[in-house]
MARBA-3410 file (N, C-alpha, C, O; in Angstrom, 1 decimal):
203
200.1,64.5,-29.8,198.7,65.0,-30.0,198.7,66.5,-30.3,199.3,67.3,-29.6 ~ 198.1,66.8,-31.5,198.1,68.2,-31.9,197.0,69.0,-31.1,196.2,68.3,-30.4 ~ 197.0,70.3,-31.3,196.0,71.1,-30.6,194.6,70.7,-30.8,193.7,70.7,-29.9 ~ 194.2,70.4,-32.1,192.9,70.0,-32.5,192.5,68.7,-31.7,191.4,68.6,-31.2 ~ 193.3,67.7,-31.8,193.0,66.5,-31.1,192.9,66.7,-29.6,192.1,66.0,-28.9
193.7,67.6,-29.0,193.7,67.8,-27.6,192.3,68.4,-27.2,191.7,67.9,-26.2 ~ 191.8,69.3,-28.0,190.5,69.9,-27.6,189.4,68.9,-27.9,188.4,69.0,-27.2 ~ 189.5,68.1,-28.9,188.5,67.1,-29.2,188.4,66.1,-28.1,187.3,65.8,-27.6 ~ 189.5,65.6,-27.5,189.5,64.7,-26.4,188.9,65.4,-25.2,188.1,64.8,-24.4 ~ 189.3,66.6,-25.0,188.8,67.4,-23.8,187.4,67.6,-23.8,186.7,67.5,-22.8
186.8,67.9,-25.0,185.4,68.1,-25.2,184.6,66.8,-24.9,183.5,66.9,-24.3 ~ 185.1,65.7,-25.4,184.5,64.4,-25.2,184.4,64.1,-23.7,183.4,63.6,-23.2 ~ 185.5,64.4,-22.9,185.5,64.2,-21.5,184.5,65.1,-20.8,183.8,64.6,-19.9 ~ 184.4,66.3,-21.2,183.5,67.3,-20.5,182.1,66.8,-20.8,181.2,66.8,-19.9 ~ 181.8,66.4,-22.1,180.4,66.0,-22.5,180.0,64.8,-21.7,178.9,64.7,-21.2
181.0,63.8,-21.5,180.7,62.6,-20.8,180.4,62.9,-19.3,179.5,62.3,-18.7 ~ 181.2,63.8,-18.8,181.0,64.2,-17.4,179.6,64.8,-17.2,178.9,64.5,-16.2 ~ 179.2,65.7,-18.1,177.9,66.4,-18.0,176.8,65.4,-18.1,175.8,65.4,-17.3 ~ 176.9,64.5,-19.1,175.9,63.4,-19.3,175.7,62.6,-18.0,174.6,62.2,-17.6 ~ 176.9,62.2,-17.5,176.8,61.3,-16.3,176.2,62.1,-15.1,175.4,61.5,-14.3
176.5,63.4,-15.0,175.9,64.2,-13.9,174.3,64.3,-14.1,173.6,64.1,-13.1 ~ 173.9,64.5,-15.3,172.5,64.6,-15.6,171.8,63.3,-15.3,170.7,63.2,-14.7 ~ 172.4,62.2,-15.7,171.9,60.9,-15.6,171.7,60.5,-14.1,170.7,60.0,-13.6 ~ 172.8,60.9,-13.3,172.7,60.6,-11.8,171.6,61.4,-11.2,170.9,60.9,-10.3 ~ 171.5,62.7,-11.6,170.4,63.6,-11.0,169.0,63.1,-11.3,168.2,63.1,-10.5
168.8,62.7,-12.6,167.5,62.1,-13.0,167.2,60.9,-12.3,166.1,60.7,-11.8 ~ 168.2,60.0,-12.1,167.9,58.7,-11.5,167.6,58.9,-10.0,166.7,58.2,-9.4 ~ 168.2,59.9,-9.4,167.9,60.2,-8.0,166.5,60.7,-7.8,165.8,60.2,-6.9 ~ 166.1,61.5,-8.7,164.7,62.0,-8.6,163.7,60.9,-8.9,162.6,60.9,-8.3 ~ 164.1,60.0,-9.8,163.2,58.9,-10.2,162.9,57.9,-9.0,162.0,57.1,-9.1
163.6,58.0,-7.9,163.4,57.2,-6.7,162.1,57.6,-6.1,161.6,56.9,-5.2 ~ 161.5,58.7,-6.5,160.3,59.3,-5.8,159.0,58.8,-6.5,157.9,59.1,-6.0 ~ 159.2,58.1,-7.6,158.0,57.6,-8.3,158.3,56.3,-9.0,159.5,55.9,-9.1 ~ 157.3,55.6,-9.5,157.5,54.3,-10.2,156.8,54.4,-11.6,155.6,54.7,-11.7 ~ 157.6,54.1,-12.6,157.1,54.2,-14.0,156.3,53.0,-14.3,156.4,52.0,-13.7
155.4,53.1,-15.4,154.6,52.0,-15.8,155.5,50.9,-16.4,156.7,51.1,-16.6 ~ 154.9,49.7,-16.7,155.6,48.6,-17.2,156.4,48.9,-18.4,156.0,49.6,-19.3 ~ 157.6,48.3,-18.5,158.5,48.4,-19.6,158.9,49.8,-20.0,159.2,50.1,-21.2 ~ 159.0,50.7,-19.0,159.5,52.0,-19.2,161.0,51.9,-19.6,161.8,51.2,-18.9 ~ 161.5,52.7,-20.5,162.9,52.7,-20.9,163.6,53.5,-19.8,163.0,54.0,-18.9
165.0,53.6,-19.9,165.7,54.3,-18.9,165.2,55.7,-18.7,164.7,56.3,-19.6 ~ 165.3,56.2,-17.5,164.6,57.5,-17.1,165.0,58.6,-18.0,164.1,59.4,-18.5 ~ 166.3,58.8,-18.3,166.7,59.9,-19.2,166.0,59.8,-20.6,165.5,60.8,-21.1 ~ 166.1,58.6,-21.1,165.5,58.4,-22.4,164.0,58.5,-22.4,163.3,58.9,-23.3 ~ 163.4,58.1,-21.2,161.9,58.1,-21.0,161.5,59.6,-21.1,160.5,59.9,-21.8
162.2,60.5,-20.4,161.8,61.9,-20.4,161.9,62.5,-21.7,161.1,63.4,-22.1 ~ 162.9,62.1,-22.5,163.0,62.6,-23.9,161.9,62.0,-24.8,161.5,62.7,-25.8 ~ 161.5,60.8,-24.6,160.6,60.1,-25.5,159.1,60.4,-25.2,158.3,60.6,-26.1 ~ 158.8,60.5,-23.9,157.4,60.6,-23.5,156.8,61.9,-24.0,157.4,63.0,-23.7 ~ 155.7,61.9,-24.7,155.0,63.1,-25.2,153.9,63.6,-24.3,153.3,64.6,-24.6
153.8,63.0,-23.1,152.7,63.4,-22.1,151.3,63.3,-22.8,150.5,64.2,-22.5 ~ 151.1,62.4,-23.7,149.9,62.2,-24.4,148.7,61.6,-23.6,147.6,61.8,-23.9 ~ 149.1,61.0,-22.5,148.1,60.3,-21.6,147.5,59.0,-22.2,146.6,58.5,-21.6 ~ 148.0,58.5,-23.3,147.4,57.3,-23.9,147.6,56.1,-23.0,146.6,55.3,-22.9 ~ 148.7,56.0,-22.3,148.9,54.8,-21.4,148.0,54.9,-20.2,147.5,53.9,-19.7
147.7,56.2,-19.8,146.8,56.4,-18.6,145.4,56.0,-19.0,144.7,55.3,-18.2 ~ 145.0,56.4,-20.2,143.6,56.0,-20.7,143.5,54.5,-20.9,142.4,54.0,-20.8 ~ 144.6,53.9,-21.4,144.5,52.5,-21.7,144.5,51.6,-20.5,144.1,50.4,-20.7 ~ 145.0,52.0,-19.4,145.0,51.1,-18.2,143.6,50.8,-17.7,142.9,51.7,-17.2 ~ 143.2,49.6,-17.8,141.8,49.2,-17.4,141.5,49.3,-15.9,140.4,49.3,-15.5
142.6,49.3,-15.1,142.5,49.3,-13.7,142.8,50.7,-13.0,142.8,50.8,-11.8 ~ 143.0,51.7,-13.9,143.3,53.1,-13.4,144.4,53.1,-12.4,144.3,53.8,-11.4 ~ 145.5,52.5,-12.7,146.7,52.5,-11.8,147.7,53.5,-12.2,148.5,53.9,-11.4 ~ 147.6,54.0,-13.4,148.5,55.0,-13.9,148.0,56.4,-13.7,146.8,56.7,-14.0 ~ 148.8,57.3,-13.3,148.4,58.7,-13.1,149.5,59.7,-13.6,150.6,59.2,-13.8
149.2,60.9,-13.7,150.2,61.9,-14.1,150.9,62.5,-12.9,150.3,62.9,-11.9 ~ 152.2,62.7,-13.0,153.0,63.3,-12.0,152.7,64.8,-12.0,152.5,65.4,-13.0 ~ 152.7,65.4,-10.8,152.3,66.8,-10.6,153.6,67.7,-10.8,154.7,67.2,-10.8 ~ 153.3,69.0,-10.9,154.3,70.0,-11.1,155.2,70.1,-9.9,156.4,70.6,-10.0 ~ 154.8,69.6,-8.7,155.6,69.7,-7.5,156.9,68.9,-7.6,157.8,69.2,-6.9
156.9,67.9,-8.5,158.1,67.1,-8.7,159.1,67.7,-9.7,160.2,67.2,-9.9 ~ 158.7,68.8,-10.4,159.6,69.5,-11.3,159.0,69.5,-12.7,158.3,68.7,-13.1 ~ 159.4,70.6,-13.4,158.9,70.8,-14.8,159.4,69.6,-15.7,158.7,69.4,-16.7 ~ 160.5,69.0,-15.4,161.0,68.0,-16.3,160.1,66.7,-16.3,160.1,65.9,-17.3 ~ 159.4,66.4,-15.2,158.6,65.2,-15.1,157.1,65.5,-15.0,156.3,64.5,-15.1
156.7,66.7,-14.9,155.3,67.0,-14.8,154.5,66.4,-16.0,154.9,66.6,-17.2 ~ 153.4,65.8,-15.7,152.6,65.2,-16.8,153.0,63.9,-17.3,152.3,63.3,-18.1 ~ 154.1,63.4,-16.8,154.6,62.0,-17.2,153.9,61.0,-16.4,153.5,61.3,-15.3 ~ 153.7,59.8,-16.9,153.0,58.7,-16.2,153.8,58.0,-15.1,155.0,57.8,-15.2 ~ 153.1,57.6,-14.1,153.6,56.8,-13.0,152.6,55.9,-12.4,151.4,56.1,-12.7
153.0,54.9,-11.7,152.1,53.9,-11.1,151.7,54.3,-9.7,152.6,54.6,-8.9 ~ 150.4,54.2,-9.4,150.0,54.5,-8.0,149.9,53.2,-7.2,148.8,52.8,-6.8 ~ 151.1,52.6,-7.0,151.1,51.3,-6.3,150.9,51.4,-4.8,150.8,50.4,-4.2 ~ 150.8,52.6,-4.2,150.5,52.7,-2.8,149.0,52.4,-2.6,148.6,52.0,-1.5 ~ 148.2,52.6,-3.6,146.8,52.5,-3.4,146.2,51.4,-4.3,145.1,50.8,-4.0
146.9,51.0,-5.4,146.4,50.0,-6.3,147.5,49.2,-6.8,148.7,49.6,-6.9 ~ 147.2,47.9,-7.2,148.3,47.1,-7.8,148.2,47.1,-9.3,147.2,47.2,-9.9 ~ 149.4,46.9,-9.9,149.4,46.7,-11.4,149.1,45.2,-11.7,149.7,44.3,-11.1 ~ 148.1,45.0,-12.5,147.6,43.6,-12.7,148.4,42.8,-13.7,148.1,41.7,-14.0 ~ 149.5,43.4,-14.2,150.4,42.8,-15.2,149.5,42.1,-16.3,149.6,41.0,-16.6
148.7,43.0,-16.9,147.7,42.5,-18.0,148.5,41.7,-19.0,149.6,42.1,-19.5 ~ 147.9,40.7,-19.5,148.5,39.8,-20.5,148.7,40.5,-21.8,149.7,40.3,-22.5 ~ 147.9,41.5,-22.2,148.0,42.2,-23.5,148.7,43.5,-23.3,149.0,44.2,-24.3 ~ 149.1,43.9,-22.0,149.9,45.1,-21.8,149.3,46.3,-22.5,150.0,46.9,-23.3 ~ 148.1,46.7,-22.2,147.4,47.8,-23.0,148.2,49.1,-22.9,148.2,49.9,-23.8
148.8,49.4,-21.7,149.5,50.6,-21.5,150.7,50.7,-22.4,151.0,51.8,-23.0 ~ 151.4,49.6,-22.6,152.6,49.6,-23.5,152.2,49.7,-24.9,152.8,50.4,-25.7 ~ 151.2,48.9,-25.4,150.8,48.9,-26.8,150.2,50.3,-27.2,150.2,50.6,-28.3 ~ 149.7,51.0,-26.2,149.1,52.3,-26.5,150.2,53.4,-26.7,149.9,54.5,-27.2 ~ 151.4,53.1,-26.2,152.5,54.1,-26.3,153.1,54.1,-27.7,153.8,53.2,-28.0
152.9,55.2,-28.4,153.5,55.3,-29.8,154.9,55.8,-29.8,155.6,55.7,-30.8 ~ 155.3,56.5,-28.7,156.6,57.1,-28.7,157.7,56.1,-28.2,158.9,56.4,-28.3 ~ 157.2,54.9,-27.8,158.1,53.9,-27.3,158.8,54.3,-26.0,159.9,53.7,-25.7 ~ 158.3,55.2,-25.3,158.8,55.5,-23.9,158.5,54.2,-23.1,159.2,53.9,-22.1 ~ 157.4,53.6,-23.4,157.1,52.2,-22.9,157.3,51.3,-24.0,156.5,51.4,-25.0
158.2,50.4,-23.9,158.4,49.4,-25.0,158.9,48.1,-24.5,159.7,48.0,-23.6 ~ 158.5,47.0,-25.2,158.9,45.7,-24.8,160.4,45.5,-25.1,160.9,46.1,-26.0 ~ 161.1,44.7,-24.2,162.5,44.4,-24.5,162.7,43.7,-25.8,161.8,42.9,-26.2 ~ 163.7,44.0,-26.5,164.0,43.4,-27.7,164.4,41.9,-27.5,165.1,41.6,-26.6 ~ 163.8,41.0,-28.3,164.1,39.6,-28.2,165.5,39.3,-28.7,166.0,39.9,-29.7
166.2,38.4,-28.0,167.5,38.0,-28.5,167.3,37.1,-29.7,166.3,36.4,-29.8 ~ 168.4,36.9,-30.6,168.2,36.1,-31.8,167.8,34.6,-31.4,167.0,34.0,-32.2 ~ 168.3,34.1,-30.3,168.0,32.7,-30.0,166.5,32.6,-29.6,165.8,31.6,-30.0 ~ 166.0,33.6,-28.9,164.5,33.6,-28.5,163.7,33.6,-29.8,162.7,32.9,-29.9 ~ 164.1,34.5,-30.7,163.3,34.6,-31.9,163.3,33.4,-32.8,162.3,33.0,-33.3
164.5,32.7,-32.8,164.6,31.5,-33.5,163.8,30.4,-32.9,163.1,29.6,-33.6 ~ 163.8,30.3,-31.6,163.0,29.3,-30.8,161.5,29.5,-31.1,160.7,28.6,-31.3 ~ 161.1,30.8,-31.1,159.7,31.1,-31.4,159.2,30.8,-32.8,158.1,30.3,-33.0 ~ 160.1,31.0,-33.7,159.8,30.7,-35.1,159.7,29.2,-35.4,158.9,28.8,-36.2 ~ 160.5,28.5,-34.6,160.5,27.0,-34.8,159.3,26.3,-34.0,158.9,25.2,-34.3
158.8,27.1,-33.0,157.8,26.5,-32.1,156.4,26.4,-32.9,156.1,27.2,-33.8 ~ 155.6,25.4,-32.4,154.3,25.3,-33.0,153.4,26.3,-32.3,153.8,27.1,-31.4 ~ 152.1,26.4,-32.7,151.2,27.4,-32.2,151.0,27.3,-30.7,151.0,28.3,-30.0 ~ 150.9,26.0,-30.2,150.7,25.8,-28.8,151.9,26.3,-28.0,151.8,26.8,-26.9 ~ 153.1,26.0,-28.5,154.3,26.3,-27.8,154.6,27.8,-27.9,155.1,28.4,-26.9
154.1,28.5,-28.9,154.4,29.9,-29.1,153.6,30.6,-27.9,154.1,31.7,-27.5 ~ 152.5,30.1,-27.5,151.7,30.8,-26.5,152.5,30.8,-25.2,152.3,31.6,-24.3 ~ 153.4,29.8,-25.0,154.2,29.7,-23.8,155.4,30.5,-23.8,156.0,30.8,-22.7 ~ 155.9,31.0,-25.0,157.0,31.8,-25.1,156.6,33.3,-24.8,155.8,33.8,-25.6 ~ 157.2,33.9,-23.8,156.8,35.3,-23.5,158.0,36.1,-23.1,159.0,35.5,-22.7
157.8,37.4,-23.1,158.9,38.3,-22.7,159.0,38.3,-21.1,158.0,38.0,-20.5 ~ 160.1,38.6,-20.6,160.3,38.6,-19.1,159.3,39.7,-18.5,159.1,40.7,-19.1 ~ 158.8,39.4,-17.3,158.0,40.4,-16.7,158.8,41.6,-16.3,160.0,41.5,-16.0 ~ 158.2,42.8,-16.3,159.0,44.0,-16.0,159.2,44.1,-14.5,158.4,43.7,-13.7 ~ 160.4,44.6,-14.1,160.7,44.8,-12.7,160.2,46.2,-12.3,160.8,47.2,-12.8
159.1,46.3,-11.6,158.4,47.6,-11.3,158.9,48.3,-10.1,159.3,49.5,-10.1 ~ 159.0,47.5,-9.0,159.3,48.1,-7.7,159.8,47.0,-6.7,160.0,45.9,-7.1 ~ 160.0,47.4,-5.5,160.4,46.4,-4.4,159.3,46.3,-3.4,158.9,47.3,-2.8 ~ 158.8,45.1,-3.2,157.8,44.9,-2.2,158.4,44.3,-0.9,159.2,43.3,-1.0 ~ 158.1,44.8,0.2,158.7,44.4,1.5,157.6,44.1,2.5,156.7,45.0,2.7
157.6,43.0,3.1,156.6,42.6,4.1,157.0,42.9,5.5,158.1,42.6,5.9 ~ 156.2,43.6,6.2,156.5,44.0,7.6,156.0,42.9,8.6,154.8,42.9,8.8 ~ 156.8,42.1,9.1,156.4,41.0,10.0,155.9,41.6,11.3,155.2,40.8,12.0 ~ 156.2,42.8,11.7,155.7,43.4,12.9,154.2,43.7,12.8,153.5,43.7,13.9 ~ 153.7,43.9,11.7,152.3,44.3,11.5,151.4,43.2,10.8,150.2,43.2,10.9
152.1,42.4,10.0,151.4,41.3,9.3,150.7,40.4,10.3,151.4,39.8,11.2 ~ 149.4,40.2,10.2,148.6,39.4,11.2,149.1,38.0,11.5,149.2,37.7,12.7 ~ 149.4,37.2,10.5,149.8,35.8,10.8,151.1,35.7,11.7,151.3,34.7,12.3 ~ 151.9,36.8,11.7,153.1,36.7,12.5,152.8,37.0,14.0,153.7,36.8,14.8 ~ 151.6,37.5,14.3,151.3,37.8,15.7,150.2,36.9,16.2,149.8,37.0,17.4
149.7,36.0,15.4,148.7,35.1,15.8,147.5,34.8,14.9,147.4,33.6,14.5 ~ 146.7,35.8,14.5,145.6,35.5,13.7,145.9,35.0,12.3,146.9,35.5,11.7 ~ 145.2,34.1,11.8,145.4,33.6,10.4,144.9,34.7,9.4,143.9,35.4,9.7 ~ 145.6,34.8,8.3,145.1,35.7,7.2,145.5,35.2,5.9,144.7,34.3,5.3 ~ 146.6,35.6,5.3,147.0,35.1,4.0,146.2,35.7,2.8,146.2,35.1,1.7
145.5,36.8,3.1,144.6,37.4,2.0,145.5,37.9,0.8,145.0,37.9,-0.3 ~ 146.7,38.1,1.0,147.6,38.7,0.0,148.0,37.6,-1.0,148.2,37.9,-2.2 ~ 148.2,36.4,-0.6,148.8,35.3,-1.4,148.0,35.0,-2.7,148.6,34.9,-3.7 ~ 146.7,34.8,-2.6,145.9,34.5,-3.8,146.0,35.6,-4.9,145.8,35.3,-6.1 ~ 146.2,36.8,-4.5,146.2,37.9,-5.4,147.5,38.1,-6.2,147.6,38.9,-7.1
148.5,37.4,-5.7,149.8,37.6,-6.4,149.8,37.0,-7.8,149.5,35.8,-7.9 ~ 150.0,37.7,-8.9,149.9,37.2,-10.2,151.2,36.5,-10.7,151.2,35.9,-11.8 ~ 152.3,36.5,-9.9,153.5,35.9,-10.3,153.7,34.6,-9.5,153.9,34.6,-8.3 ~ 153.7,33.4,-10.2,153.8,32.1,-9.5,155.0,32.0,-8.7,156.2,32.3,-9.1 ~ 154.8,31.7,-7.4,156.0,31.5,-6.5,156.6,32.7,-5.9,157.5,32.7,-5.1
156.1,33.9,-6.3,156.7,35.2,-5.7,156.2,35.5,-4.3,156.9,36.2,-3.6 ~ 155.0,35.0,-3.9,154.5,35.2,-2.6,153.9,33.9,-2.1,153.0,33.3,-2.7 ~ 154.6,33.3,-1.1,154.2,32.0,-0.6,153.8,32.0,0.8,154.1,32.9,1.6 ~ 153.1,30.9,1.2,152.7,30.7,2.6,153.6,29.6,3.2,153.8,28.5,2.6 ~ 154.2,29.9,4.3,155.1,28.9,5.0,154.7,28.9,6.5,154.8,29.9,7.2
154.1,27.8,6.9,153.6,27.7,8.3,152.5,28.8,8.5,152.4,29.5,9.5 ~ 151.7,29.0,7.5,150.5,29.9,7.5,151.0,31.4,7.5,150.2,32.3,7.7 ~ 152.3,31.6,7.2,152.8,33.0,7.2,153.3,33.3,5.8,153.9,32.5,5.1 ~ 152.9,34.5,5.3,153.3,34.9,3.9,154.8,35.3,3.8,155.3,36.0,4.7 ~ 155.5,35.0,2.8,156.8,35.4,2.5,157.0,35.8,1.1,156.6,35.1,0.2
157.6,36.9,0.9,157.9,37.4,-0.5,159.3,36.8,-0.9,160.3,36.9,-0.2 ~ 159.3,36.3,-2.1,160.5,35.7,-2.7,161.1,36.8,-3.6,160.6,37.0,-4.8 ~ 162.1,37.5,-3.2,162.7,38.7,-3.9,163.1,38.3,-5.4,162.9,39.2,-6.3 ~ 163.6,37.1,-5.6,164.1,36.8,-6.9,163.0,36.7,-8.0,163.2,36.8,-9.2 ~ 161.7,36.5,-7.5,160.6,36.3,-8.4,159.6,37.5,-8.3,159.0,37.8,-9.3
159.6,38.2,-7.2,158.7,39.4,-7.1,159.1,40.5,-8.0,160.3,40.8,-8.1 ~ 158.1,41.1,-8.7,158.4,42.2,-9.6,157.9,43.5,-9.0,158.0,44.6,-9.6 ~ 157.3,43.5,-7.8,156.8,44.7,-7.2,155.6,45.3,-7.8,155.4,46.5,-7.8 ~ 154.6,44.4,-8.2,153.4,44.9,-8.8,152.4,45.6,-7.9,151.6,46.4,-8.3 ~ 152.6,45.2,-6.6,151.7,45.8,-5.6,150.3,45.2,-5.4,149.5,45.7,-4.6
150.1,44.1,-6.0,148.8,43.4,-5.9,148.6,42.9,-4.5,147.5,42.9,-3.9 ~ 149.7,42.5,-3.9,149.6,41.9,-2.5,149.3,43.1,-1.5,148.5,42.9,-0.6 ~ 149.9,44.2,-1.7,149.6,45.4,-0.9,148.1,45.8,-1.0,147.5,46.1,0.0 ~ 147.6,45.8,-2.2,146.2,46.1,-2.4,145.3,45.1,-1.7,144.2,45.5,-1.2 ~ 145.7,43.8,-1.7,144.8,42.8,-1.1,144.9,42.8,0.5,144.1,42.2,1.1
146.0,43.4,1.0,146.2,43.4,2.5,145.0,44.0,3.2,144.5,45.1,2.8 ~ 144.4,43.4,4.2,143.2,43.8,4.8,143.4,44.9,5.9,142.5,45.5,6.4 ~ 144.7,45.1,6.2,145.0,46.1,7.2,144.9,47.5,6.7,145.2,47.8,5.5 ~ 144.4,48.4,7.5,144.3,49.8,7.1,145.7,50.4,6.9,146.0,51.1,6.0 ~ 146.6,50.1,7.9,148.0,50.4,7.8,148.7,49.2,7.1,149.1,48.3,7.8
148.8,49.2,5.8,149.2,48.0,5.1,150.5,47.4,5.6,151.5,48.1,6.0 ~ 150.6,46.1,5.6,151.7,45.3,6.1,152.8,45.1,5.0,153.8,44.5,5.3 ~ 152.5,45.6,3.8,153.4,45.5,2.7,153.7,46.9,2.2,152.8,47.6,1.8 ~ 155.0,47.2,2.1,155.4,48.5,1.5,155.9,48.3,0.1,156.5,47.2,-0.2 ~ 155.8,49.3,-0.7,156.2,49.3,-2.1,157.2,50.5,-2.3,156.8,51.6,-2.1
158.4,50.2,-2.7,159.3,51.3,-2.9,159.9,51.2,-4.3,160.0,50.1,-4.9 ~ 160.4,52.3,-4.9,161.1,52.3,-6.2,162.4,51.5,-6.2,163.0,51.4,-5.1 ~ 162.7,51.0,-7.3,164.0,50.2,-7.4,165.2,51.2,-7.4,166.3,50.7,-7.5
END
């Protein structure tokens, strides 16, 4: 290896290390908030998002808000979901995503097989072909405070879950199915307790 190749390899290693450190630091901070549906990776999101507020204005349920300067200059003004107070309705037309022109929010790319299946499908079948739901957060049910676990019947959260099978009743008690739950927070919003029995945390 000559001197030029030596420095080229060394520079690549240093660059990779710096990128990895930045990525790790950004991901750690991102644990403090939850991005809107179909947000791209956090580092790419911060580079792409123009802080235009279009996704915030497009949300019909006012679930998206701007992060404050207290979280740092790198994220101030970027959008996040207020899932502690409101649930994301997983709108069928995803207005927040379609409003984003910078593609900081963008639908996952279809694989060739999915595209072929959709092209071959009839109009009725095309309606059934859809992109995977976004994984927004983690919902956890507290059995110590959830009413049905201590006696009184409730189940107010179950009808509001927009994902089939993600929140079920078993012996009149609600259970979250982690493999199906996307953490939209609709169950938390529906909880009748002042101190909610369902917590929402970032992924």
